[in-house]
C-alpha positions as CSV (number, residue, x, y, z in Angstrom):
1,M,-170.7,-62.9,-55.4
2,T,-167.4,-63.1,-53.9
3,N,-168.6,-66.1,-51.9
4,L,-169.7,-67.7,-55.1
5,I,-166.5,-66.9,-56.9
6,Q,-164.5,-68.2,-54.0
7,S,-166.4,-71.2,-53.9
8,L,-166.2,-72.1,-57.5
9,T,-162.5,-71.2,-57.3
10,I,-161.6,-73.9,-54.8
11,V,-163.9,-76.7,-56.6
12,A,-163.1,-75.9,-60.4
13,P,-159.2,-76.9,-60.6
14,V,-160.0,-80.1,-59.1
15,F,-162.8,-81.3,-61.4
16,L,-160.8,-79.8,-64.2
17,L,-158.4,-82.1,-63.8
18,V,-160.7,-85.1,-63.6
19,L,-162.1,-83.7,-66.8
20,I,-158.8,-83.7,-68.5
21,G,-158.3,-87.6,-67.4
22,Y,-161.7,-88.1,-68.8
23,L,-160.9,-86.4,-72.0
24,I,-157.0,-87.6,-72.8
25,K,-158.6,-91.4,-72.0
26,K,-161.1,-90.8,-74.8
27,R,-158.2,-89.4,-77.0
28,G,-156.5,-92.5,-76.8
29,M,-153.3,-91.1,-75.0
30,I,-154.0,-93.2,-71.7
31,D,-155.7,-96.6,-71.2
32,D,-157.1,-99.1,-68.7
33,Q,-153.5,-100.2,-67.8
34,F,-152.8,-96.5,-67.1
35,N,-155.6,-96.3,-64.6
36,K,-154.5,-99.2,-62.6
37,T,-150.8,-98.4,-62.6
38,A,-151.6,-95.3,-61.4
39,S,-153.8,-96.2,-58.9
40,K,-151.3,-98.7,-57.5
41,I,-148.8,-95.8,-57.2
42,V,-151.0,-93.6,-55.3
43,F,-152.3,-96.1,-52.9
44,N,-148.8,-97.7,-52.3
45,I,-146.3,-94.8,-52.8
46,T,-147.4,-91.5,-53.2
47,M,-150.3,-91.2,-50.9
48,P,-148.3,-92.7,-47.9
49,A,-145.5,-90.2,-48.7
50,L,-148.3,-87.4,-48.3
51,V,-149.9,-88.9,-45.3
52,F,-145.9,-89.4,-43.8
53,Q,-144.8,-86.0,-44.7
54,E,-147.8,-83.9,-43.6
55,I,-147.6,-86.0,-40.0
56,S,-144.2,-86.3,-39.6
57,T,-143.5,-82.5,-39.9
58,T,-146.2,-81.3,-37.8
59,N,-146.6,-81.3,-34.2
60,Y,-148.9,-84.2,-33.4
61,A,-150.3,-82.6,-30.1
62,E,-151.2,-79.7,-31.8
63,V,-153.1,-81.5,-34.9
64,F,-154.6,-84.3,-33.1
65,N,-158.1,-83.4,-32.2
66,L,-159.9,-86.1,-30.3
67,K,-163.6,-84.5,-30.4
68,M,-163.0,-84.6,-34.4
69,T,-161.9,-88.4,-34.5
70,L,-164.5,-89.3,-32.1
71,F,-167.3,-87.3,-34.2
72,T,-166.4,-88.6,-37.6
73,N,-166.0,-92.2,-36.7
74,L,-169.5,-91.9,-34.8
75,A,-171.0,-90.3,-37.5
76,I,-169.6,-92.8,-40.0
77,L,-171.3,-95.6,-38.0
78,I,-174.4,-94.0,-37.5
79,L,-174.6,-92.9,-41.3
80,Y,-173.5,-96.5,-42.2
81,G,-176.3,-97.9,-40.4
82,F,-179.0,-95.6,-42.0
83,T,-177.7,-96.8,-45.7
84,W,-178.0,-100.3,-44.3
85,L,-181.6,-100.1,-43.1
86,I,-183.2,-98.7,-46.2
87,S,-181.0,-100.9,-48.4
88,P,-183.5,-103.8,-48.4
89,L,-186.3,-101.5,-49.4
90,L,-184.2,-100.5,-52.8
91,C,-182.0,-103.8,-53.7
92,K,-183.8,-106.6,-55.1
93,N,-180.3,-108.7,-54.1
94,G,-177.5,-109.0,-52.0
95,R,-175.1,-108.3,-54.6
96,D,-176.9,-104.9,-55.2
97,Q,-177.3,-104.2,-51.5
98,G,-173.7,-104.5,-50.6
99,A,-172.4,-102.3,-53.5
100,F,-175.4,-99.7,-52.7
101,I,-174.5,-99.7,-49.0
102,Q,-170.8,-99.2,-49.5
103,G,-171.2,-96.4,-52.3
104,S,-173.7,-94.3,-50.3
105,F,-171.2,-94.1,-46.9
106,R,-167.6,-94.5,-48.3
107,S,-165.7,-91.0,-49.4
108,N,-163.1,-90.6,-51.5
109,F,-161.6,-88.0,-48.6
110,A,-157.7,-89.0,-49.5
111,I,-158.2,-87.7,-53.0
112,I,-160.9,-85.3,-53.6
113,G,-161.2,-84.0,-50.0
114,F,-157.5,-83.4,-49.6
115,A,-157.3,-81.7,-52.9
116,M,-160.3,-79.4,-51.9
117,I,-158.7,-78.8,-48.5
118,Y,-155.3,-77.6,-49.9
119,N,-157.4,-75.6,-52.1
120,A,-159.5,-73.8,-49.5
121,F,-157.1,-73.8,-46.4
122,G,-153.6,-74.3,-48.0
123,Q,-150.7,-76.8,-46.7
124,E,-151.0,-76.4,-43.0
125,S,-154.4,-78.0,-42.9
126,L,-153.3,-81.1,-44.9
127,A,-151.7,-82.6,-41.5
128,R,-155.2,-82.4,-39.8
129,A,-156.7,-84.0,-42.5
130,A,-153.9,-86.9,-42.6
131,I,-154.8,-87.4,-38.6
132,V,-158.5,-87.7,-39.8
133,L,-157.7,-90.1,-42.7
134,A,-155.5,-92.4,-40.7
135,F,-158.0,-92.7,-37.7
136,I,-161.1,-93.9,-40.5
137,M,-159.6,-96.0,-42.7
138,P,-159.5,-99.1,-40.6
139,L,-163.3,-98.4,-40.0
140,Y,-163.9,-98.1,-43.5
141,N,-162.4,-101.3,-44.3
142,I,-163.9,-103.0,-41.9
143,L,-167.5,-101.5,-42.8
144,A,-167.2,-102.0,-46.2
145,V,-165.9,-105.8,-45.7
146,I,-169.2,-106.3,-43.9
147,A,-171.6,-104.5,-46.3
148,L,-170.1,-106.5,-49.1
149,T,-170.4,-110.1,-47.5
150,V,-173.5,-110.2,-45.1
151,P,-175.9,-109.3,-47.6
152,M,-175.1,-112.0,-50.0
153,H,-173.5,-114.5,-46.9
154,K,-175.0,-117.5,-49.0
155,E,-172.8,-116.4,-52.1
156,K,-169.7,-115.6,-50.4
157,R,-168.0,-115.8,-46.8
158,A,-165.2,-113.2,-46.2
159,D,-161.9,-114.5,-45.4
160,I,-161.4,-112.9,-41.9
161,G,-157.8,-113.4,-41.6
162,K,-157.1,-111.6,-44.9
163,V,-159.6,-108.9,-44.0
164,I,-157.4,-108.4,-40.9
165,K,-154.4,-108.4,-42.8
166,D,-155.3,-106.2,-45.3
167,I,-156.1,-103.6,-42.6
168,I,-153.2,-104.0,-40.6
169,T,-151.2,-103.5,-43.9
170,N,-153.0,-100.9,-45.6
171,P,-150.1,-98.5,-46.9
172,L,-151.8,-95.3,-45.4
173,I,-152.4,-96.9,-42.1
174,L,-148.6,-97.9,-41.9
175,A,-147.4,-94.2,-43.1
176,A,-149.5,-92.4,-40.3
177,L,-148.2,-94.9,-37.6
178,A,-144.5,-94.5,-39.3
179,A,-144.8,-90.6,-38.9
180,L,-146.1,-90.5,-35.2
181,P,-142.6,-91.2,-33.6
182,F,-141.2,-88.3,-35.9
183,S,-143.6,-85.7,-35.0
184,Y,-143.8,-86.7,-31.4
185,F,-140.0,-86.6,-31.0
186,H,-139.5,-83.7,-33.7
187,V,-137.0,-85.4,-35.8
188,S,-135.8,-83.7,-38.9
189,F,-134.8,-85.3,-42.0
190,H,-132.1,-84.7,-44.3
191,P,-132.8,-82.3,-47.3
192,V,-132.6,-84.8,-49.9
193,L,-135.1,-87.1,-48.4
194,T,-137.7,-84.2,-47.7
195,T,-137.0,-83.0,-51.2
196,T,-137.9,-86.3,-52.4
197,L,-140.8,-86.7,-50.2
198,D,-142.1,-83.4,-51.8
199,Y,-141.8,-84.4,-54.9
200,L,-143.7,-87.8,-54.2
201,A,-146.3,-86.1,-52.2
202,E,-146.5,-83.3,-54.7
203,L,-147.4,-86.3,-57.6
204,T,-150.4,-87.6,-55.4
205,L,-153.5,-85.4,-56.5
206,P,-152.9,-84.6,-60.0
207,L,-152.2,-88.3,-60.8
208,A,-155.3,-89.6,-58.7
209,L,-157.6,-87.1,-59.9
210,L,-156.3,-87.6,-63.7
211,S,-156.9,-91.5,-63.1
212,I,-160.3,-90.8,-61.6
213,G,-161.5,-89.0,-64.7
214,S,-159.8,-91.6,-67.1
215,S,-161.7,-94.1,-65.2
216,M,-165.2,-92.9,-65.7
217,S,-167.2,-94.4,-68.1
218,F,-170.6,-93.9,-69.5
219,Y,-171.3,-96.8,-71.2
220,S,-173.2,-98.5,-68.6
221,I,-174.8,-95.7,-66.7
222,K,-178.3,-96.6,-67.6
223,K,-178.2,-99.7,-65.9
224,D,-179.2,-99.4,-62.1
225,F,-179.7,-95.9,-62.7
226,K,-182.4,-95.1,-60.3
227,L,-180.3,-97.2,-57.4
228,S,-177.1,-95.2,-58.2
229,L,-178.8,-92.3,-58.1
230,I,-180.4,-92.5,-54.7
231,A,-177.1,-93.7,-53.6
232,A,-175.1,-90.5,-55.1
233,A,-177.7,-88.5,-53.4
234,I,-177.2,-90.0,-50.4
235,K,-173.6,-89.9,-50.1
236,I,-173.4,-86.0,-51.6
237,I,-176.3,-84.3,-50.3
238,I,-178.0,-86.3,-47.1
239,I,-174.7,-87.2,-45.5
240,P,-172.8,-83.7,-45.7
241,L,-176.2,-82.0,-44.9
242,V,-176.9,-84.0,-41.7
243,S,-173.1,-84.3,-40.3
244,I,-172.5,-80.9,-40.8
245,T,-175.6,-79.5,-39.1
246,A,-174.2,-81.8,-36.1
247,A,-170.9,-80.3,-36.4
248,I,-172.0,-76.7,-36.4
249,K,-174.3,-77.6,-33.4
250,L,-171.1,-79.1,-31.7
251,G,-169.3,-76.0,-31.9
252,F,-166.5,-77.1,-34.3
253,D,-164.0,-74.1,-35.4
254,E,-163.5,-72.8,-38.9
255,K,-161.0,-75.3,-40.0
256,D,-162.7,-78.3,-38.5
257,L,-165.7,-77.6,-40.2
258,G,-164.0,-77.3,-43.5
259,I,-162.2,-80.5,-42.8
260,L,-165.6,-82.2,-41.9
261,F,-167.0,-80.6,-44.7
262,F,-164.8,-81.9,-47.6
263,F,-164.5,-85.7,-45.8
264,F,-168.4,-85.9,-45.8
265,G,-169.0,-84.1,-48.9
266,S,-166.4,-85.8,-51.1
267,P,-168.0,-88.4,-53.8
268,T,-167.8,-91.9,-53.3
269,A,-164.5,-93.6,-53.0
270,V,-163.1,-95.1,-56.2
271,A,-161.8,-97.8,-53.8
272,S,-165.5,-99.3,-53.5
273,Y,-165.4,-100.3,-57.2
274,I,-162.4,-102.5,-56.7
275,M,-163.7,-103.7,-53.3
276,A,-167.3,-104.7,-54.9
277,E,-165.5,-106.5,-57.8
278,A,-163.2,-108.4,-55.6
279,M,-165.7,-109.6,-53.7
280,G,-168.4,-110.6,-56.0
281,S,-170.7,-107.5,-55.4
282,N,-172.3,-105.6,-58.1
283,A,-169.6,-103.6,-59.7
284,K,-171.2,-102.0,-62.5
285,L,-173.5,-100.5,-59.8
286,A,-170.4,-99.3,-57.7
287,G,-169.0,-97.8,-60.7
288,N,-172.2,-95.9,-61.6
289,I,-172.3,-94.5,-57.9
290,I,-168.9,-93.1,-58.2
291,L,-169.5,-91.8,-61.4
292,L,-173.0,-89.8,-60.7
293,S,-171.4,-88.8,-57.3
294,T,-168.2,-87.2,-58.5
295,L,-170.4,-85.2,-61.1
296,G,-173.0,-84.5,-58.9
297,S,-170.3,-83.4,-56.0
298,I,-168.8,-80.7,-58.6
299,F,-172.5,-78.8,-57.8
300,T,-173.0,-80.0,-54.4
301,L,-169.4,-79.0,-53.0
302,A,-169.8,-75.5,-54.7
303,A,-172.9,-75.0,-53.5
304,G,-172.1,-75.9,-49.7
305,L,-169.1,-74.0,-49.6
306,Y,-171.0,-70.9,-50.9
307,I,-173.6,-71.3,-48.2
308,M,-171.4,-71.9,-45.7
309,K,-169.3,-68.9,-46.7
310,S,-172.3,-66.7,-46.8
311,Q,-173.1,-68.0,-42.9
312,G,-169.8,-67.4,-41.8
313,Y,-168.8,-70.5,-40.8
314,F,-165.6,-70.2,-43.0
């Protein structure tokens, strides 16, 4: 019973904020423009501030884990390949296939995962999570572009130059790179700058979670429901089950297992909808996968936490 209560205590605050975001949108207190603005603020300002803060103030040599970095990237490639192989059997056209592949593998680790890690392990574990995020962001973006382009190559071709530019100029990657010298040389900041970064970093998770909740819509959920449900199940059940089983076999320690669990177990990233819409894929299907995986992860994350705590993994 204690493990169950602890698991619910970790999961509940995150999804209560998502629920609050949904409810205040229904009450008309915020609108779609708020979602767009909030997403831009989180992606371009507050999340980079959080990543920069966590990496720059931590001894990089202590938090960098080559084994975990290699494991996460290799696991992503394998699981991505799996979703690609089964997608032609389930999808009727390239537009659906691209949205299905991306929705099945792309994790909302930067928001949901970070919030869970903070609740479960405290502030000190966010630096490790930030390092993982910095190394998987380029791979995520490249694989997402391939998934959204190749299945419908007759309809739309990707601008390779733009893809490379988007990856290089990604604010989260830039923030991580900028923070590394400060971490390596142990450079301290003036209290004014430190406090400002603290304020921005602390704004990230609540603002992002409210935005996720306010962007959820049940209006079109009946369309492509079966395909959305399969993709969501792959994302929040099959992928974490396979990856965490492998991680346990490879002997990762308690905190690394926790980070990996929240990384692979987090629902589909909201960015998958934005990219699907921008690249001509099935954006409604992408949105449905986000909605179902987010709702379903309330239960799968709590259940996974309970099982792992009961088995003594963390």
